[in-house]
Steps between C-alpha positions, in 0.01 A plus 500: 500500500519869415141495376396328822666763720352785294152347514524450877600864545213622280244284682628619841479866391146454376384318813707480820304191607705298252769435760257420782562162663161371397545594134853358487371177656228471241744565216754246627228238543383543140857521367564165670196330345544650155877459504484127549287419197675771295826311546328196353364706215854627433646147476235412241564823305872422498420180304326736249167369627212655690245391762153657473335261746639649822189689604267207434739271694466738795123455485503122459765436761333739746165324458654156538698602809184643665304186425774274638546699821141612568273281296679167550677574828837383371812558707702800374802265487313315224310787333795735453735240341208375289449854370866530400498152349194586292659821377815305404279261304346790309848630420612162376193484275590838354856383442387174343263673256765752402793262460342175389180605323682812373222743583586864532540619863245780431236249386573248770479741793211692345304177504612451861373849583153406377492143633623574850264797546208291378595210731528735795151639437357153446659346811401795718155516334596863431480574875761690700726277706716583798651379825273673753654498846739226402347244731730197515798675343532814711876471531544482123279804446689687771828415330384642166386815679823542701766770460839391635712798596216721383520378140212294351570129461424526130801726452730263687381204293562704184858573609564129554348413162697779331828382653440141385391621154811720472724201571301289252515757219841658548712238677384161372543290190122498454498881502757517222304243303179699556656818362649309207165341412329837511764658278496228234324173571630326188860593563466392863365163393787447254745583782366210703253676731179308566289796405159341555586405856628851566175654377277258691689570826455873445122462470484269803699747712278787378184306588636410846584865571150591385370240747696662785373846404144370464515356851633823647241709315214273606589538869566873452157573348320220688254506213517329161245602241551247219392738225737786592769376742842546345363659185776642277776406742693353209529850360669621818747214486583569136530874565730446803721267296520738203572797727767289670690450175352171370486504121176371353714334234659292774858438615530803729392585853597534865331416825600829663353689206169315538482604867563861401230472231253358752574777748464767233159362390372488859615856558315609186185330626548655839534841332166440326339408833629777723427769241142382469538418130235250378625147555399409146809688386715222653464307175598807299813536718593134450437523122712814473780341700506192276497718187786718624697192601457335162596822315806542723601138437462546129706821497773354718524177298520704180783711644689189612465330158600821325 
């Protein structure tokens, strides 16, 4: 929180446009989109796992949603639930391969990263997809562009998701089991926790949250290039979770911390943009953030054990 306040003050002193209504609206919109799937990434990390397929899922789900709404003329009441159902299926596949086939989460989701991106390019014939004027689903498109009380709808949805995730992680039996599994899966299993089910549910929830974010991002950009849409988003989710206090060894994390980590990352990106720094440095910023977070986690865990 202190780092966030200091960074905000520095950005404001460097460029007074930082607090302009338009810039704050853009930041809150992106914080909403990124925050939702970062919460999912955090739940997976708490299990001591990782999901590298997030960005490719953005591309595949965005392409499929565009085809259903524009190409096939499906009703949004069918297309939107179908998108979330498909994302849940992908998450269940990840969980199955990790718990039943005993594949490493890194390998499983890395394969997903490659497969989903390739499928998106194949289905779209490597052509950019979008929603155009939203003919036939104008009200849905208007909803995703709305800003109740002057705050983008993406931010409101993130707050609802965060509240539900906070209850799930910090006030439910499943949350206690999730933390226990991440801390020591074998000990959790001997204590009677159905560890495989806990892990599968975490990956399904993460995939569903990715599906929500992918839908919001697709309507926000109104353009889905299958080869680049969502590229490296998984890194932002991991960085936000690590910044928010999630240990990459599992068993630790908080939803509020993830939201702070997401906001900090978006402010860093905003700083890069408003200062005219080459956008290619975004990846350097994310990499540095992850490195600092891992080093801090290592130092703090060493101090606690000592």
